[in-house]
Phi, psi and omega in degrees: 000317178297321179295328183285322175296317172302313177296320181300310189283336174279320176302326183295342177264007178286135172280119186299334178294321177296329172289322177299316177291324178297317181296320189292323189268000172247021170100003178270141178243139183287139179272115189290331188294335188263139183242178181306136019256028172231154177234136185242137173237147169227163181242137177307327188264008171201073183292344180274359181254129170253135178256118185254127189232116172293144177252352180247108177295341177275001178293142186308320189247025185306313184291321177293319181290321178301317184293321177298319179303312179289336177283326165304308178301316178296335179286309183299323181271354179065049179238163173281146184298325183294317182302311183298314185302319185300310179300319180288325176287341172290345179073213169279071179212134173276142171259121174249124188252126179250114186240128176258121169252111175202154182312316186278008174223028186284349173258016180081003172243161187212149176301150183300312182311320186285329183286325186282326174297315185294312175296311177299313181300324181285326177301304190301316181289329170298312176302309182302315185296323181299308183299329184284337181282317184280328186205072183311115185201158188287332187209134176255101179315315172236116188279076179187117176223139186307319180290325175293321186285323186280342170296299185300317181304328183269002162285156185230147179245138174212166180270160180214168179287146179145191181298300164205117196237131168245134184247121178251125173267118185246117186296141172292333185226064176308158174278084174223157177219139180301128184270327190256143174301327178297325181292339193296332179299327177294346184242341171279094178230149178298147183304338180275352180250357190292132175244128177303146182309310183293331173296324185286325178298309189288323176298326181297322176306309179297315176299313180294323177300317178290328176293333180285306178311308179305313187301312181290315175307309186267025181046050179237055186295342174299339179295332175278308185278337175220065183294155179283169176308328181257000183281159182293133175261123172239125183291152179299325177301312180295323174305300185298328172291323178286325173299314184306332187275354189289139174288157177291335180302118185296341178260009177275187186197163179235127185238140176229126187241131176251137169253106187275140191293134177285357179286352173223143181282152188237131166317107174303340179283354177278127173295151184247355183216129171221146178235131185246117184281154175303327179302342184276347192300313183303318180299315182293328179292321183292313178299318180304306178306319173297332181272352177280140175302148177282129186270148176298145177302128181260147177267192180301148182213162173262123177246125178245123180188207182234146170286128183241350179201145175232147178199128168219130189303311182264075193293337182264009180252102185288003176254000183277148172288170184210149177268141170219159184247121187258129167254135188205163181271116180247095188071238173262010194241151172255118195247159169237140185220140174261150179208147182262132182240156181287164184305318183294311185298330183284334174287326175292326179294323177297318171298318178302319178303304184294333184253012175053040177273156168288154176225158175232154181200150174245145181181194180234129183282116168256127183283146176226160177310316186245317189215144188258172177228141177258116181246171184051047176292139171206165174056040177282141175204155176264136180276121179267000000 
């Protein structure tokens, strides 16, 4: 009884227009003889089953009738009524479920660093996928385009059941417009081939993930690093984002599952579930690094910033060198770099870290995939 009441309350929030689109895109045909305030649909493979959709949310039995409609859809699709209601309440949105399978997240909870890496990586993956759709290329030097950023800003995140799951609701038709003439190509499509921008992004995430797994499993990394003119292009940025979401557990894995909105047709050839094992992480980082353009050698520079991390192997030896992580502004980018300091400079760095003071150091910046390094360090000092 409680389940019926809950389903009725949820169903009362469903937009009837979304149900009409859902029905049309899943093989139901409207019966023309039935008029407002109800719409009736039938299927060629089950003519004895009627799908009755109430069209007026203010109708007294709207919630009950919509719950019954969800139950009919679930029965035909062999899904739970609650799952159908979840999809209907999402409206014209695709749901991407990012799931971390690892020992430290087996109870549905996860350490904060793992949770933050999953959410942050998911955002980066969506931005990278949107940039791939707007401007296909091997590497996006600046992972930010106005249309991509606006799309991601309109996505919504929630939790879902599983080992540790972050669910992102991605609008099919976000309020975005191309800001660059080159991006216009991503929007200029014949009317009969138009695919909503949001659907193109979520499709790219699944196709790219599957492509990465195939390339590494079959020892064909060139499928990613050197695609043919008509092949799917996956950027180094998307590779790095997926690698960042991987758990540290070597037996763990990252899974992404899409629930395509039934309000728009979807290519049945696109996978809806992909799993990437943690054993692929190293290969993904290596491929991504190879796809980045080679930077011109930089000479010695002065860096000013703050110490955000300290590490010394021999913590009880005050005469030992130590590693610190420096965050600093490099042009328009905030970067993090690791450097090794002498014992005396390391002590000064500890004081600067505890008192949140700025430091300055000279050295040569070497770029890395996730974190950079300053070498040939000299003239380290705390700014008073």
